[in-house]
N, C-alpha and C positions, 0 to 999 in steps of 0.2 A: 681401210678394211671395210668390207660390206657387213652390215649388221643384219641379223635375222630375228624377226619378231615372232617366229613360230617356236613354241617351247619344245624342249627335248631334242632339238636339232643336234646331230644329223639323223635324218630319217630315211628309211627305205620306201615309205609310203605315207601319204597324208591325204585324207579326204573327209569332207563334212557331208554326211548323208542322214536324212531324216532328223536333223538337229544334233546328231552325235558325231564326234570327231573320231575317226579311225587313224591311229598313228602306229607305225611299226618302226622300232629302233633299228638303225642301219646295222649296227654290229650284230644284233640278234639275227637279222635276216641273212647276213653273210655267213655266220657260223652255222645256222640251220641249213642253209643251202649246201654247205660243204659236207655236213654230216649226212644229209640225205643222199648226195651224190656218191659218197663212199659206201653207204648202205645199200642203195638201190642197184648199183652197177658193179657189184663184185665180179660177176661172171664176165661182163663186158670189159672190165679193166684187164682181166686175164687175157681176153682176146686181143686187146690193144698191146699188151705186153708181148704177145707172140709176134705182132707186127714190128714192134720195136726191136726184137731180137733178130729180125730179118733185115733190118735197116743198117747199112754199113755206117751211116752217120750217127743215128740216135743210140744205137747199141753201145757206142763208145762212152756215152755219158750217163745212161740210166739203165737200171735193171727192170724197174717198174714205173709205170706212169701214175701210180697212186699219189705221189707227192705233187705232180703236176695237176691232177684232178682237184686235189684239196686246195692248192694255192689259187688255181683259176676260180674256184667257187668263192674263196675268201676275198678275192679282189674284184670280182666281176661288177659290183655296184659301188665300189669305193668312190667313183666320180660323183655320186649323189651327195657327198659331203660338201660339195661346192655350195657356198651360200648364194651363188648366182641363182640357184633354183628356188630359193626362198621367196623370191618375188615373182615366181612363175605360177601363182595360183590362178587357175582358170575353172570357172564353174564349180568352185568349192573344192578343187583338187589340184595338188602340185604336179606340174609337168616337169619331168626329168629328161626331156628330149636330149639325145646324144650323150647321155652320161657315160655310156660304155666306152666312148672314144677317149675319155680322159685318162684312165689307166692304160688303155691300149696304145695310145701314141707315146706315152711316157716309157712303157716297156719296149716298144719298137725303137725308141730313141736310144735306149741302153744297148739294144741288140746292134743297131747300126754303128754305134760308136765303139763297140767292143772288138778287140783283136782275138778274143778267146772264142773259139768255135763252139765250145760247150755252151757258153752264155748265149751266143747268137741262136743256136738251135733250140734251146729250151725256152728262152724268153720270146722268141718269135712265135713259137707254138702257143704259148699262153696269151700273148697279145692278139693273135689271130682268132682264137676261140672267143675271147672276151668281146672283140669287136663285132662278132657275128651273132651274139646271143639275142639280138633283137632284129635280125634280118628278115623275119616274116613281115615286119613293118615296111611298107613301101619306101624304097630309096635309102635304107639304112645300111645296106651292104657296103663294105669299103670300096668296092668298085664304082659305086654311084656317088658317094658322098663328095668327092672332090669336084664334081660337076655342079654342085649347088653352092654358090657363093654365099647365100644367106645363111645356110647351115654351117658353113665353114667359119663365118664371122661369129655365129652364136657359140660354136664350140670353142673358138679362141677366147671369147669373153668368159665362158664358164671355166675354162682351164686357168685363166689368169686369176680369177677369184679363188679357185682351188689352191693354187700355188701361193697366193697371198696369205693363206691360212696354213702354211706348210708345217708350222710347229704343232698345231692341233691335229692335222692329218697324220703327221709323223708319229704322234702319240697313239693314235688309233691303230696305225700299222704295226707299231711295237706290240700292242695288245694282241692283235691278230696273229703276229708271228709266234707269240707264246702259246697260242691255241692250236698251232700245227700239231697234228697227232701222228703224221706219217714219217716224220724224220727230217733229215737235213735238207733234202731237195725243196720241200715246201718252205722251210725257214729261209733258205737261200733266195728263193723267188720273192717272197714277201719282203725280206730284208733288203734285197737289191732295189726294189721300188722305193722303199722308205729312204734309203741312203741317197738315191738319185734325186728324190724330191728335195732333200735337205741341202743339196749343193747346186741344183740346176739353175741356170740363167733363164728366168722365165721369159724375158724379152726374146731370147734366141729361139726357144721352142715355139713360141707364139708366131714369130716371124716365119719359121719353117712351115707351120700349118697354113698360114695365109698365102704363102707363095706356093700354091698347090701345083703349079706347073713343074716345079722341081720334083714333086711326086715321091720324095725319098721315103717318108714315113708311111704314106698310104700304099706305095708299092710294096713295102715290107708287109703290111697288113693283108693286102689282097693276094699276095703270092701264096700258092698252095702246093708247089712241087718241092720235092726233096732233092738233095744232091745225088741221090741214087739213080736219078734219071727214070724213075718209075712213079707209081702213084702211092707209094707207102706213106709219104708225108701227108698227102691229101687225105688218105683213109684215116690216119690218126687224128688229123685236125677235125674232120667231119665227126668222128666218134666222140672226141672231147667236147666239141660244140653241142652235139646232141645231148650228151649227159648233162651239161650245164643248163641247157634250156629246160629239160624236163625237171631237174632238181629245183630250179628257180621257180617253176610254176607250181610244183608241189608245195614249196615253202610259202609261196604267195597265197595258195588256197588255204593252207592251215592258218595263215595269219588273218584270214577273213576279208581279203581284199575283194573288190568288185572287178570282174574281168569283162573286157569287151569281146573276148574271143569265145564264141559259143562252144567251140570244140575242147577248150581247155578242161572244163570240169570232167568230161568223160574220160580223158586219158589220165588225169590226175587220180580219179577214182580207181581206174584200172591198176595203176601202180600201187596205190595204198592197199588194194585187195590182194594183189600179187604178192606183196611183202607181208601181208597180215599186219599192217602197220597203221596206226591211227595217229591223228594230229596230237592227241593228248600225250601219247608215248613220245612223240618228237619233242614236245615242249618239256616233258620231264627230263629227256636226255640233255636238252640245252641247259636246264637249270642245274643238273648234276655236274655238267662240264664246268660251269662257272663257280 
């Protein structure tokens, strides 16, 4: 087992600046992001629900995407729980490079191995959105990652450490499942990942990742078309990814993080004003929830 000398791990963010340590608990960030996504995007969720109703595939399995939005937000950074990142402190800041691919490849693995078309459709959508929420960063899109052997090896190592702590990770996922507020679909998605982690052969999944020429999991992640033969699946995936990215940045801003993206503060401020929503109100909502 890898040990972590950073207190209060797992964290969503860690940085030492001007002599002060800024730490954000991972569970708080995940729950905050999910609540922001559901609050900010009520109208847009309805628009995606309309797309779902027009999809011959997805309309069979869900009436609303709300549960998918919530589960995607609750799981998007769970890969940061890997103690592999504990030793990644650079210039006083923890680097969580490729953390999004830890839950993404595990969810894709469930989808690939399932004979249930509902499981395939829903988990592929969640995995695809999670794998894309840092794609503004160069070469982080699932289309590019398999071309970089160094990044693949780093992901494999981070995933191995993550699975070595499967009991601790499973406990966190159980807590997140209890916090699902939208019903059975969210609980099913979070619970599916928890159960898969508890019984997965870590050597097998790591070998699949390293043999990138097989492309099985990464092809699942980068695929954007639906069985309808149109762009419905792609539109839903893009909408879900966009909601996750904005909610993630609003949460990060309210947590007092330092951003390298000069454009982030402007659109974060836009959303907070649009909703008449302040960071204090979001913090209060999180405390009330717990």
